DSSP file (Angstrom, degrees, kcal/mol; ACC not computed):
  #  RESIDUE AA STRUCTURE BP1 BP2  ACC     N-H-->O    O-->H-N    N-H-->O    O-->H-N    TCO  KAPPA ALPHA  PHI   PSI    X-CA   Y-CA   Z-CA
    1    1 A X              0   0    0      0, 0.0     2,-0.2     0, 0.0    53,-0.0   0.000 360.0 360.0 360.0 155.1    0.0    0.0    0.0
    2    2 A X        -     0   0    0    139,-0.1    53,-0.5     1,-0.0     2,-0.4  -0.494 360.0-150.6 -74.3 142.5    1.0    3.6   -0.5
    3    3 A X        -     0   0    0     -2,-0.2    51,-0.2    51,-0.1    50,-0.1  -0.892  27.9 -98.2-111.8 147.3    2.3    5.5    2.4
    4    4 A X        +     0   0    0     49,-2.5    48,-2.4    46,-0.4     2,-0.3  -0.379  47.9 173.7 -64.2 135.2    1.9    9.3    2.8
    5    5 A X    >   -     0   0    0     46,-0.2     3,-2.1    47,-0.1    32,-0.2  -0.900  43.6 -68.9-135.3 166.9    5.0   11.3    1.8
    6    6 A X  T 3  S+     0   0    0     -2,-0.3    32,-0.2     1,-0.2     3,-0.1  -0.308 120.2  28.2 -55.8 134.2    5.7   15.0    1.4
    7    7 A X  T 3  S+     0   0    0     30,-2.6    -1,-0.2     1,-0.4     2,-0.1   0.200  89.0 127.2  96.8 -14.4    3.8   16.5   -1.5
    8    8 A X    <   -     0   0    0     -3,-2.1    29,-3.0    28,-0.1     2,-0.5  -0.480  59.5-129.5 -74.3 145.4    0.8   14.1   -1.3
    9    9 A X  E     +A   36   0A   0     27,-0.3   133,-3.1    -2,-0.1     2,-0.3  -0.850  38.2 180.0 -89.6 129.7   -2.7   15.4   -1.1
   10   10 A X  E     -AB  35 141A   0     25,-3.1    25,-2.2    -2,-0.5     2,-0.4  -0.877  25.8-148.3-129.8 160.2   -4.5   13.6    1.8
   11   11 A X  E     +AB  34 140A   0    129,-2.0   128,-2.9    -2,-0.3   129,-1.5  -1.000  23.0 179.1-127.1 132.2   -7.8   13.6    3.5
   12   12 A X  E     -AB  33 138A   0     21,-2.4    21,-2.7    -2,-0.4     2,-0.4  -0.971  25.8-142.2-131.4 147.1   -8.1   12.9    7.2
   13   13 A X  E     + B   0 137A   0    124,-2.2   124,-2.3    -2,-0.4     2,-0.3  -0.850  38.1 174.8 -94.5 145.0  -10.8   12.6    9.8
   14   14 A X  E     - B   0 136A   0     -2,-0.4    13,-2.6   122,-0.2    14,-0.4  -0.986  34.1-157.5-150.8 157.7   -9.7   14.1   13.1
   15   15 A X  E     -CB  26 135A   0    120,-1.6   120,-2.5    -2,-0.3     2,-0.5  -0.964  20.0-152.9-134.4 121.9  -10.6   15.1   16.6
   16   16 A X  E     +CB  25 134A   0      9,-3.2     8,-2.5    -2,-0.4     9,-1.4  -0.829  21.2 173.6 -97.8 129.4   -8.4   17.7   18.3
   17   17 A X  E     -CB  23 133A   0    116,-3.4   116,-3.0    -2,-0.5     6,-0.2  -0.914  29.9-122.4-131.8 156.5   -8.2   17.6   22.1
   18   18 A X  E >   - B   0 132A   0      4,-2.5     3,-2.3    -2,-0.3   114,-0.1  -0.468  45.4 -96.7 -83.8 168.7   -6.4   19.2   25.0
   19   19 A X  T 3  S+     0   0    0    112,-0.6   113,-0.1     1,-0.3    -1,-0.1   0.766 125.5  60.0 -60.7 -24.9   -4.3   17.1   27.3
   20   20 A X  T 3  S-     0   0    0      2,-0.1    -1,-0.3     1,-0.0     0, 0.0   0.447 122.0-106.1 -83.4   1.8   -7.3   17.1   29.8
   21   21 A X  S <  S+     0   0    0     -3,-2.3     2,-0.3     1,-0.3    -2,-0.1   0.292  71.2 144.2  95.3  -9.6   -9.5   15.4   27.1
   22   22 A X        -     0   0    0     -5,-0.1    -4,-2.5     1,-0.1     2,-0.4  -0.484  48.2-131.3 -67.0 127.7  -11.6   18.5   26.2
   23   23 A X  E     +C   17   0A   0     -2,-0.3    -6,-0.3    -6,-0.2     3,-0.1  -0.658  29.8 173.5 -81.0 129.6  -12.4   18.5   22.5
   24   24 A X  E     +     0   0A   0     -8,-2.5     2,-0.3    -2,-0.4    -7,-0.2   0.583  67.2   3.7-109.4 -16.6  -11.7   21.8   20.7
   25   25 A X  E     +C   16   0A   0     -9,-1.4    -9,-3.2     0, 0.0    -1,-0.4  -0.972  59.3 175.3-164.8 152.6  -12.3   20.7   17.1
   26   26 A X  E     -C   15   0A   0     -2,-0.3   -11,-0.2   -11,-0.2   -13,-0.0  -0.983  33.2-140.3-158.8 150.0  -13.4   17.7   15.1
   27   27 A X    >   +     0   0    0    -13,-2.6     3,-2.1    -2,-0.3   -12,-0.1   0.393  61.6 131.4 -90.3   2.7  -14.2   16.8   11.5
   28   28 A X  T 3  S+     0   0    0    -14,-0.4    -2,-0.1     1,-0.3     3,-0.1  -0.322  78.3  12.5 -56.8 135.1  -17.2   14.7   12.7
   29   29 A X  T 3  S+     0   0    0      1,-0.3     2,-0.3     0, 0.0    -1,-0.3   0.666 120.2  85.1  66.4  19.1  -20.3   15.6   10.7
   30   30 A X  S <  S-     0   0    0     -3,-2.1    -1,-0.3     3,-0.0     3,-0.1  -0.925  92.2 -85.4-137.1 163.2  -18.1   17.5    8.2
   31   31 A X        -     0   0    0     -2,-0.3     3,-0.1     1,-0.1   -19,-0.1  -0.349  61.0 -87.5 -63.5 153.7  -16.1   16.4    5.1
   32   32 A X        -     0   0    0      1,-0.1     2,-0.4   -19,-0.1   -19,-0.2  -0.206  49.4 -93.9 -58.8 154.3  -12.6   15.2    5.9
   33   33 A X  E     -A   12   0A   0    -21,-2.7   -21,-2.4    -3,-0.1     2,-0.5  -0.593  43.5-158.3 -71.1 127.9   -9.8   17.7    6.1
   34   34 A X  E     +A   11   0A   0     -2,-0.4     2,-0.3   -23,-0.2   -23,-0.2  -0.950  26.7 140.5-116.5 121.7   -8.1   17.9    2.7
   35   35 A X  E     -A   10   0A   0    -25,-2.2   -25,-3.1    -2,-0.5     2,-0.5  -0.983  50.3-109.0-155.9 163.4   -4.5   19.2    2.4
   36   36 A X  E >   -A    9   0A   0     -2,-0.3     3,-2.4   -27,-0.2     5,-0.5  -0.879  40.7-118.6 -97.8 124.7   -1.2   18.8    0.7
   37   37 A X  T 3  S+     0   0    0    -29,-3.0   -30,-2.6    -2,-0.5   -32,-0.0  -0.459 101.9  15.5 -65.0 124.5    1.5   17.5    3.0
   38   38 A X  T 3  S+     0   0    0     -2,-0.3    -1,-0.3   -32,-0.2   -32,-0.1   0.385  95.2 110.8  91.4  -2.5    4.2   20.1    3.2
   39   39 A X  S <  S-     0   0    0     -3,-2.4    -2,-0.1     1,-0.0   -33,-0.0   0.592  82.1-125.3 -81.7 -10.5    2.0   22.8    1.7
   40   40 A X  S    S+     0   0    0     -4,-0.3     4,-0.1     2,-0.1    -3,-0.1   0.629  76.4 119.5  79.2  12.6    1.8   24.8    4.9
   41   41 A X  S    S+     0   0    0     -5,-0.5     2,-0.3     2,-0.1    -4,-0.1   0.681  75.4  35.2 -85.5 -16.8   -2.0   24.8    5.0
   42   42 A X  S    S-     0   0    0     -6,-0.2    -2,-0.1     1,-0.1    -4,-0.1  -0.855 106.8 -73.0-127.8 166.7   -2.2   22.9    8.3
   43   43 A X    >>  -     0   0    0     -2,-0.3     4,-1.8     1,-0.1     3,-1.3  -0.267  44.8-117.3 -61.2 144.8    0.0   23.1   11.4
   44   44 A X  H 3> S+     0   0    0      1,-0.3     4,-3.0     2,-0.2     5,-0.3   0.807 111.1  63.7 -54.4 -33.3    3.4   21.3   11.0
   45   45 A X  H 3> S+     0   0    0     22,-1.7     4,-1.4     1,-0.2    -1,-0.3   0.853 105.8  44.1 -62.5 -34.7    2.6   18.8   13.7
   46   46 A X  H <> S+     0   0    0     -3,-1.3     4,-1.5    21,-0.3    -1,-0.2   0.923 113.0  51.2 -74.5 -44.9   -0.3   17.4   11.6
   47   47 A X  H  X S+     0   0    0     -4,-1.8     4,-0.7     1,-0.2     3,-0.5   0.942 114.9  42.7 -56.2 -48.7    1.7   17.4    8.4
   48   48 A X  H  < S+     0   0    0     -4,-3.0     3,-0.5     1,-0.2    -1,-0.2   0.847 110.1  59.2 -66.3 -33.3    4.6   15.5   10.0
   49   49 A X  H  < S+     0   0    0     -4,-1.4    -1,-0.2    -5,-0.3    -2,-0.2   0.769 102.7  50.3 -69.7 -27.2    2.2   13.2   11.8
   50   50 A X  H >< S+     0   0    0     -4,-1.5     3,-2.3    -3,-0.5   -46,-0.4   0.679  81.1 112.3 -86.8 -15.9    0.6   11.8    8.7
   51   51 A X  T 3< S+     0   0    0     -4,-0.7   -46,-0.2    -3,-0.5     3,-0.1  -0.358  85.2  17.3 -60.2 129.8    3.9   11.0    6.9
   52   52 A X  T 3  S+     0   0    0    -48,-2.4    -1,-0.3     1,-0.3   -47,-0.1   0.275  95.1 129.1  91.5  -9.7    4.2    7.2    6.6
   53   53 A X    <   -     0   0    0     -3,-2.3   -49,-2.5   -50,-0.1    -1,-0.3  -0.409  46.3-146.3 -75.4 155.6    0.5    6.5    7.2
   54   54 A X    >   -     0   0    0    -51,-0.2     3,-2.7    -3,-0.1    84,-0.3  -0.859  38.2 -77.7-116.0 155.4   -1.5    4.3    4.9
   55   55 A X  T 3  S+     0   0    0    -53,-0.5    84,-0.2    -2,-0.3     3,-0.1  -0.269 121.9  24.3 -52.8 131.4   -5.2    4.6    4.0
   56   56 A X  T 3  S+     0   0    0     82,-3.2    -1,-0.3     1,-0.4    83,-0.1   0.148  91.2 130.9  95.9 -17.9   -7.3    3.3    6.9
   57   57 A X    <   -     0   0    0     -3,-2.7    81,-2.3    81,-0.1    -1,-0.4  -0.362  37.7-165.1 -65.7 146.6   -4.5    3.9    9.5
   58   58 A X  E     +D  137   0A   0     79,-0.2     2,-0.3    -3,-0.1    79,-0.2  -0.962  16.5 153.0-128.2 150.6   -5.5    5.6   12.8
   59   59 A X  E     -D  136   0A   0     77,-2.1    77,-3.1    -2,-0.3     2,-0.5  -0.978  39.9-114.8-164.8 165.5   -3.2    7.2   15.3
   60   60 A X  E     -D  135   0A   0     -2,-0.3     2,-0.5    75,-0.2    75,-0.2  -0.950  27.7-159.1-109.9 129.2   -3.0    9.9   18.0
   61   61 A X  E     -D  134   0A   0     73,-2.9    73,-2.6    -2,-0.5     2,-0.6  -0.919   5.9-151.0-110.0 130.3   -0.5   12.7   17.4
   62   62 A X  E     -D  133   0A   0     -2,-0.5     2,-0.6    71,-0.2    71,-0.2  -0.898  15.3-166.2 -98.0 124.7    0.8   14.8   20.2
   63   63 A X  E     -D  132   0A   0     69,-3.5    69,-2.8    -2,-0.6     5,-0.0  -0.946  10.1-143.4-118.7 116.9    1.7   18.3   19.0
   64   64 A X    >   -     0   0    0     -2,-0.6     3,-2.0    67,-0.2     4,-0.3  -0.338  33.0-102.3 -71.5 157.8    3.8   20.6   21.2
   65   65 A X  G > >S+     0   0    0      1,-0.3     5,-3.0     2,-0.2     3,-1.6   0.830 119.6  62.7 -51.2 -36.6    3.0   24.3   21.2
   66   66 A X  G 3 5S+     0   0    0      1,-0.3    -1,-0.3     3,-0.2     5,-0.1   0.753 109.3  40.5 -64.4 -23.4    5.9   25.1   18.9
   67   67 A X  G < 5S+     0   0    0     -3,-2.0   -22,-1.7   -24,-0.1   -21,-0.3   0.259 125.2  36.7-105.8  10.5    4.4   22.9   16.1
   68   68 A X  T < 5S-     0   0    0     -3,-1.6   -24,-0.2    -4,-0.3    -3,-0.1   0.342 132.5 -26.5-122.6-105.1    0.8   24.2   16.8
   69   69 A X  T   5S-     0   0    0     58,-0.3    56,-0.3    61,-0.3    -3,-0.2   0.237  91.7-114.7-106.3  12.5   -0.1   27.7   17.7
   70   70 A X      < -     0   0    0     -5,-3.0    59,-3.0    -6,-0.2    -1,-0.3  -0.007  45.1 -49.1  82.7 171.3    3.2   28.7   19.4
   71   71 A X        -     0   0    0     57,-0.2     2,-0.4    58,-0.1    57,-0.1  -0.369  67.2 -91.5 -73.8 159.5    4.0   29.5   23.0
   72   72 A X        -     0   0    0     56,-0.1     2,-0.6    52,-0.1    -1,-0.1  -0.614  43.8-146.8 -71.1 125.5    1.9   32.0   24.9
   73   73 A X    >   -     0   0    0     -2,-0.4     3,-1.7     1,-0.1    50,-0.2  -0.868   9.9-156.0-105.0 119.3    3.6   35.3   24.5
   74   74 A X  G >  S+     0   0    0     -2,-0.6     3,-1.8     1,-0.3    -1,-0.1   0.813  91.6  65.5 -61.6 -31.7    3.4   37.8   27.4
   75   75 A X  G 3  S+     0   0    0      1,-0.3    -1,-0.3    48,-0.0    -2,-0.0   0.625  93.1  62.9 -69.7 -10.1    3.9   40.8   25.1
   76   76 A X  G <  S+     0   0    0     -3,-1.7    47,-3.0     2,-0.0     2,-0.6   0.342  87.1  84.0 -94.2   6.2    0.5   40.0   23.4
   77   77 A X  E <   +E  122   0B   0     -3,-1.8     2,-0.3    45,-0.2    45,-0.2  -0.951  62.1 169.5-109.0 119.8   -1.3   40.6   26.7
   78   78 A X  E     -E  121   0B   0     43,-2.6    43,-3.4    -2,-0.6     2,-0.5  -0.922  31.6-132.0-133.0 154.8   -2.1   44.3   27.3
   79   79 A X  E     -E  120   0B   0     -2,-0.3     2,-0.3    41,-0.2    41,-0.2  -0.907  28.6-179.7-105.4 132.7   -4.1   46.4   29.6
   80   80 A X  E     -E  119   0B   0     39,-2.9    39,-2.7    -2,-0.5     2,-0.2  -0.890  33.6 -99.2-127.9 159.5   -6.3   49.1   28.1
   81   81 A X  E >   -E  118   0B   0     -2,-0.3     3,-2.1    37,-0.2     4,-0.3  -0.560  27.9-127.6 -75.3 140.4   -8.6   51.7   29.6
   82   82 A X  G >  S+     0   0    0     35,-2.9     3,-1.9     1,-0.3    -1,-0.1   0.843 109.1  65.7 -56.3 -33.2  -12.3   50.8   29.5
   83   83 A X  G 3  S+     0   0    0     34,-0.4    -1,-0.3     1,-0.3     4,-0.1   0.667  88.4  67.4 -65.0 -15.7  -13.0   54.1   27.8
   84   84 A X  G <  S+     0   0    0     -3,-2.1     2,-0.4     2,-0.1    -1,-0.3   0.609  87.1  81.9 -78.5 -11.0  -11.0   52.9   24.8
   85   85 A X  S <  S-     0   0    0     -3,-1.9     6,-0.0    -4,-0.3     4,-0.0  -0.777  97.8 -97.6 -94.5 136.2  -13.7   50.3   24.0
   86   86 A X    >   -     0   0    0     -2,-0.4     3,-1.7     1,-0.1    -1,-0.1  -0.174  30.6-120.7 -52.6 144.8  -16.8   51.5   22.1
   87   87 A X  T 3  S+     0   0    0      1,-0.3    -1,-0.1    -4,-0.1    -2,-0.0   0.759 107.8  64.7 -60.4 -28.5  -19.8   52.4   24.4
   88   88 A X  T 3  S+     0   0    0      2,-0.0     2,-0.5     0, 0.0    -1,-0.3   0.542  87.6  85.9 -77.1  -4.2  -22.1   49.8   22.7
   89   89 A X    <   -     0   0    0     -3,-1.7     2,-0.8    -4,-0.0    -4,-0.1  -0.858  61.5-161.8-100.5 125.5  -19.9   47.0   23.9
   90   90 A X        -     0   0    0     -2,-0.5    -3,-0.1     2,-0.0    -2,-0.0  -0.895  27.7-133.0-101.7 104.0  -20.5   45.6   27.4
   91   91 A X        +     0   0    0     -2,-0.8     2,-0.3    -9,-0.1    23,-0.0  -0.263  29.1 177.0 -65.5 140.5  -17.2   43.7   28.2
   92   92 A X    >   -     0   0    0     21,-0.0     3,-2.1    19,-0.0    19,-0.3  -0.980  40.2 -91.4-136.6 150.4  -17.3   40.2   29.6
   93   93 A X  T 3  S+     0   0    0     -2,-0.3    19,-0.2     1,-0.3     3,-0.1  -0.373 114.4  20.8 -59.1 133.3  -14.6   37.7   30.4
   94   94 A X  T 3  S+     0   0    0     17,-3.5    -1,-0.3     1,-0.3    18,-0.1   0.278  88.2 141.5  89.9 -11.0  -13.9   35.5   27.4
   95   95 A X    <   -     0   0    0     -3,-2.1    16,-2.7    16,-0.2     2,-0.4  -0.412  44.3-140.4 -66.6 138.1  -15.4   37.9   24.9
   96   96 A X  E     -F  110   0B   0     14,-0.2     2,-0.3    -2,-0.1    14,-0.2  -0.858  21.8-175.3-103.9 135.3  -13.6   38.1   21.6
   97   97 A X  E     -F  109   0B   0     12,-2.7    12,-2.7    -2,-0.4     2,-0.5  -0.924  25.1-129.1-127.7 150.8  -13.2   41.5   20.0
   98   98 A X  E     -F  108   0B   0     -2,-0.3     2,-0.5    10,-0.2    10,-0.2  -0.898  27.9-166.0 -97.6 126.6  -11.7   42.7   16.7
   99   99 A X  E     -F  107   0B   0      8,-3.1     8,-2.3    -2,-0.5     2,-0.5  -0.949  14.8-136.3-116.4 130.6   -9.2   45.6   17.2
  100  100 A X  E     -F  106   0B   0     -2,-0.5     6,-0.2     6,-0.2     2,-0.1  -0.751  21.4-147.7 -87.3 128.2   -8.0   47.8   14.4
  101  101 A X    >   -     0   0    0      4,-3.5     3,-2.3    -2,-0.5    -1,-0.0  -0.416  31.2 -98.2 -87.9 166.3   -4.3   48.4   14.6
  102  102 A X  T 3  S+     0   0    0      1,-0.3    -1,-0.1     2,-0.1    -2,-0.0   0.776 125.1  57.3 -56.8 -26.7   -2.5   51.7   13.4
  103  103 A X  T 3  S-     0   0    0      2,-0.1    -1,-0.3     1,-0.0     3,-0.1   0.257 120.9-109.4 -87.9  14.0   -1.7   50.0   10.1
  104  104 A X  S <  S+     0   0    0     -3,-2.3     2,-0.2     1,-0.3    -2,-0.1   0.533  78.6 131.6  68.2   9.7   -5.4   49.3    9.5
  105  105 A X        -     0   0    0     -5,-0.0    -4,-3.5     1,-0.0     2,-0.4  -0.618  51.9-133.0 -83.2 152.0   -5.0   45.6   10.1
  106  106 A X  E     -F  100   0B   0     -6,-0.2     2,-0.3    -2,-0.2    -6,-0.2  -0.866  20.2-172.6-107.9 141.9   -7.4   43.9   12.4
  107  107 A X  E     -F   99   0B   0     -8,-2.3    -8,-3.1    -2,-0.4     2,-0.5  -0.941  21.9-125.8-126.0 154.2   -6.4   41.5   15.2
  108  108 A X  E     -F   98   0B   0     -2,-0.3     2,-0.3   -10,-0.2   -10,-0.2  -0.856  30.1-177.8-100.1 132.2   -8.7   39.4   17.4
  109  109 A X  E     -F   97   0B   0    -12,-2.7   -12,-2.7    -2,-0.5     2,-0.4  -0.887  18.2-139.5-125.7 157.9   -8.3   39.7   21.2
  110  110 A X  E     -FG  96 122B   0     12,-2.3    12,-2.5    -2,-0.3     2,-0.6  -0.964  20.0-125.5-117.3 134.2   -9.9   38.0   24.1
  111  111 A X  E     + G   0 121B   0    -16,-2.7   -17,-3.5    -2,-0.4    10,-0.2  -0.691  36.0 167.5 -76.7 119.1  -10.9   39.9   27.3
  112  112 A X  E     +     0   0B   0      8,-2.8     2,-0.3    -2,-0.6    -1,-0.2   0.573  61.2  22.4-111.1 -12.9   -9.2   38.0   30.1
  113  113 A X  E     - G   0 120B   0      7,-1.2     7,-2.7   -21,-0.1     2,-0.5  -0.978  57.5-161.2-155.1 141.6   -9.6   40.4   33.0
  114  114 A X  E     + G   0 119B   0     -2,-0.3     5,-0.2     5,-0.2     2,-0.2  -0.989  16.1 172.8-126.2 124.0  -12.0   43.3   33.9
  115  115 A X        -     0   0    0      3,-3.0   -33,-0.0    -2,-0.5    -2,-0.0  -0.612  50.6 -86.2-116.8-178.7  -11.1   45.8   36.5
  116  116 A X  S    S+     0   0    0     -2,-0.2     3,-0.0     1,-0.2    -1,-0.0   0.913 122.6   7.2 -57.1 -46.4  -12.9   49.1   37.6
  117  117 A X  S    S+     0   0    0    -35,-0.1   -35,-2.9   -36,-0.0   -34,-0.4   0.523 124.8  54.4-114.9  -9.2  -11.1   51.2   34.9
  118  118 A X  E     -E   81   0B   0    -37,-0.3    -3,-3.0   -36,-0.1     2,-0.4  -0.849  54.7-151.2-131.0 161.6   -9.2   48.8   32.8
  119  119 A X  E     -EG  80 114B   0    -39,-2.7   -39,-2.9    -2,-0.3     2,-0.6  -0.972  16.8-139.8-124.0 143.3   -9.5   45.6   30.6
  120  120 A X  E     -EG  79 113B   0     -7,-2.7    -8,-2.8    -2,-0.4    -7,-1.2  -0.934  22.8-164.7-104.4 124.3   -6.8   43.1   30.1
  121  121 A X  E     -EG  78 111B   0    -43,-3.4   -43,-2.6    -2,-0.6     2,-0.5  -0.871   8.7-156.4-112.6 140.2   -6.8   41.9   26.5
  122  122 A X  E     -EG  77 110B   0    -12,-2.5   -12,-2.3    -2,-0.4   -45,-0.2  -0.968  10.8-177.4-119.4 118.3   -5.0   38.8   25.1
  123  123 A X        +     0   0    0    -47,-3.0   -15,-0.2    -2,-0.5   -46,-0.1   0.376  50.1 113.4 -94.9   2.4   -4.0   38.7   21.4
  124  124 A X  S    S-     0   0    0    -48,-0.3     2,-0.1   -51,-0.1   -14,-0.1  -0.382  83.6 -95.2 -66.4 152.0   -2.6   35.2   21.6
  125  125 A X    >   -     0   0    0    -56,-0.3     3,-2.3     1,-0.1    -1,-0.1  -0.457  38.3-115.4 -60.6 142.8   -4.4   32.4   19.8
  126  126 A X  T 3  S+     0   0    0      1,-0.3    -1,-0.1    -2,-0.1    -2,-0.1   0.760 116.6  45.7 -56.7 -24.3   -6.7   30.7   22.3
  127  127 A X  T >  S+     0   0    0      2,-0.1     3,-1.7   -56,-0.0   -58,-0.3   0.337  82.2 128.3-101.0   7.1   -4.7   27.5   21.9
  128  128 A X  T <  S+     0   0    0     -3,-2.3   -57,-0.2     1,-0.2   -56,-0.1  -0.384  74.1  21.1 -61.3 137.7   -1.3   29.1   22.2
  129  129 A X  T 3  S+     0   0    0    -59,-3.0     2,-0.3     1,-0.3    -1,-0.2   0.342  99.2 116.9  87.8  -6.7    0.8   27.4   24.8
  130  130 A X    <   -     0   0    0     -3,-1.7     2,-0.5   -60,-0.3   -61,-0.3  -0.740  64.0-131.5 -98.6 142.6   -1.1   24.2   24.8
  131  131 A X        -     0   0    0     -2,-0.3  -112,-0.6   -67,-0.1     2,-0.3  -0.800  33.4-150.8 -82.2 129.5    0.0   20.7   23.8
  132  132 A X  E     -BD  18  63A   0    -69,-2.8   -69,-3.5    -2,-0.5     2,-0.5  -0.810  10.5-153.6-109.5 145.4   -2.6   19.4   21.4
  133  133 A X  E     -BD  17  62A   0   -116,-3.0  -116,-3.4    -2,-0.3     2,-0.5  -0.974  10.5-168.9-116.9 128.0   -3.7   15.8   20.8
  134  134 A X  E     -BD  16  61A   0    -73,-2.6   -73,-2.9    -2,-0.5     2,-0.7  -0.971  12.4-156.9-119.9 120.9   -5.2   14.8   17.5
  135  135 A X  E     -BD  15  60A   0   -120,-2.5  -120,-1.6    -2,-0.5     2,-0.3  -0.867  30.7-176.8 -87.3 119.0   -6.9   11.4   16.9
  136  136 A X  E     -BD  14  59A   0    -77,-3.1   -77,-2.1    -2,-0.7     2,-0.4  -0.905  25.5-165.1-125.9 151.0   -6.6   11.0   13.1
  137  137 A X  E     -BD  13  58A   0   -124,-2.3  -124,-2.2    -2,-0.3     2,-0.6  -0.997  24.1-132.5-129.1 124.9   -7.7    8.6   10.5
  138  138 A X  E     +B   12   0A   0    -81,-2.3   -82,-3.2    -2,-0.4  -126,-0.2  -0.698  29.9 172.1 -80.7 118.4   -6.2    8.6    7.0
  139  139 A X  E     +     0   0A   0   -128,-2.9     2,-0.3    -2,-0.6  -127,-0.2   0.807  58.4   2.0 -95.9 -37.0   -9.1    8.5    4.6
  140  140 A X  E     -B   11   0A   0   -129,-1.5  -129,-2.0   -85,-0.1     2,-0.4  -0.998  45.7-161.3-156.8 145.6   -7.4    9.1    1.2
  141  141 A X  E      B   10   0A   0     -2,-0.3  -131,-0.2  -131,-0.2  -139,-0.1  -0.999 360.0 360.0-123.6 131.0   -4.0    9.7   -0.5
  142  142 A X              0   0    0   -133,-3.1  -132,-0.2    -2,-0.4    -1,-0.1   0.353 360.0 360.0-138.6 360.0   -4.1   11.2   -4.0
């Protein structure tokens, strides 16, 4: 049987979990994830994890933060004045906001702390700093 190698187009079913078992994403009830190995369309840990698999194989891949969403970066956590947030927004912990930067690019931040006059915003990806576990099944190689 053919084994996955760099440059192959593959389809996988997957379930992504944190180390505590909480599921954060899954292809269940969706078409399989379709990508070219080495194409950079998925995190490197998944690309490296499918190499050598054959159609029908299943495995669990552990992906360290460096091969997923990176480490949590302290410089991406900032405190802002509540008055800097538009009046129509009532801030809540965990709320995600789009912030326009001086270069007119937008970034997504999460409110992680609310104080009397300030909000603490985190621009890290929500899964930054986490080791991720993916249960994968190789569905197709083309």
